[in-house]
C-alpha positions as CSV (number, residue, x, y, z in Angstrom):
1,M,0.0,0.0,0.0
2,S,1.3,3.4,-0.9
3,L,0.2,6.9,-0.1
4,E,-1.1,7.3,-3.7
5,D,-3.5,4.5,-3.0
6,I,-5.5,6.7,-0.5
7,E,-8.0,9.1,-2.1
8,V,-9.3,12.1,-0.2
9,D,-12.9,13.0,-1.1
10,E,-13.3,16.6,-2.3
11,A,-15.8,17.2,0.5
12,V,-13.2,16.2,3.1
13,A,-10.5,18.3,1.5
14,T,-12.8,21.3,1.4
15,Y,-13.8,20.9,5.1
16,I,-10.1,20.7,6.1
17,K,-9.2,23.8,4.1
18,E,-12.2,25.7,5.5
19,Q,-11.2,24.7,9.1
20,R,-7.6,25.7,8.5
21,K,-6.5,22.9,10.9
22,D,-4.6,19.7,10.7
23,F,-6.6,16.5,11.1
24,R,-6.0,12.8,11.8
25,V,-7.8,9.7,10.7
26,T,-7.8,7.7,13.8
27,T,-9.0,4.3,15.0
28,T,-12.1,4.3,17.3
29,C,-14.5,1.6,18.4
30,S,-16.9,3.0,15.7
31,G,-14.3,2.7,13.0
32,A,-12.2,5.3,11.3
33,L,-12.9,9.0,12.3
34,I,-11.4,12.2,11.2
35,L,-10.6,14.3,14.3
36,P,-8.6,17.5,14.7
37,I,-5.1,16.9,16.0
38,S,-6.0,18.9,19.1
39,I,-8.2,15.9,20.0
40,S,-6.1,13.1,18.4
41,P,-2.5,14.2,18.0
42,P,-0.5,12.6,15.2
43,K,1.9,9.7,15.9
44,E,5.4,9.2,14.5
45,T,4.1,6.2,12.5
46,D,1.3,8.1,10.8
47,I,1.2,8.7,7.1
48,S,0.7,12.4,6.2
49,I,-1.3,13.7,3.3
50,R,-1.1,17.4,2.3
51,V,-4.5,19.0,1.9
52,G,-4.0,22.6,0.8
53,N,-1.9,24.2,3.5
54,N,-2.8,21.6,6.1
55,T,-2.0,18.0,6.8
56,L,-4.3,15.0,7.1
57,Y,-2.5,12.3,9.2
58,V,-3.6,8.7,8.8
59,S,-3.0,6.1,11.4
60,I,-0.8,3.4,10.0
61,Y,-3.3,0.9,11.3
62,Q,-6.2,2.5,9.3
63,A,-4.0,3.1,6.2
64,R,-3.8,-0.7,5.7
65,W,-7.5,-0.8,5.0
66,I,-8.5,2.7,3.8
67,R,-8.6,3.4,0.0
68,R,-10.8,6.5,0.3
69,I,-11.3,9.1,3.0
70,D,-14.8,10.4,2.7
71,R,-17.3,12.6,4.6
72,R,-18.7,9.6,6.6
73,M,-15.5,9.7,8.6
74,L,-15.9,13.3,9.6
75,Y,-16.7,14.0,13.2
76,Y,-18.4,17.4,13.4
77,V,-17.5,19.5,16.4
78,N,-17.4,23.2,16.9
79,L,-13.8,23.9,16.0
80,K,-14.1,27.7,16.1
81,E,-13.8,27.8,20.0
């Protein structure tokens, strides 16, 4: 599996750019979720994907199975506070 094998949905890319924050695809009991790094900090083993001026980190454990990062993985929180 290579970084090029993971596709980031345009909706997710737009969301990340609008938030102007770095995010991480992390493992939860509900499956893969995209969380801000203030909630789920990146790990040294994460794969990083540039999205505009920001970075989307992907847990190496999730990267084995993910081919597409889509809006179903977004966890909506009020990030403006």
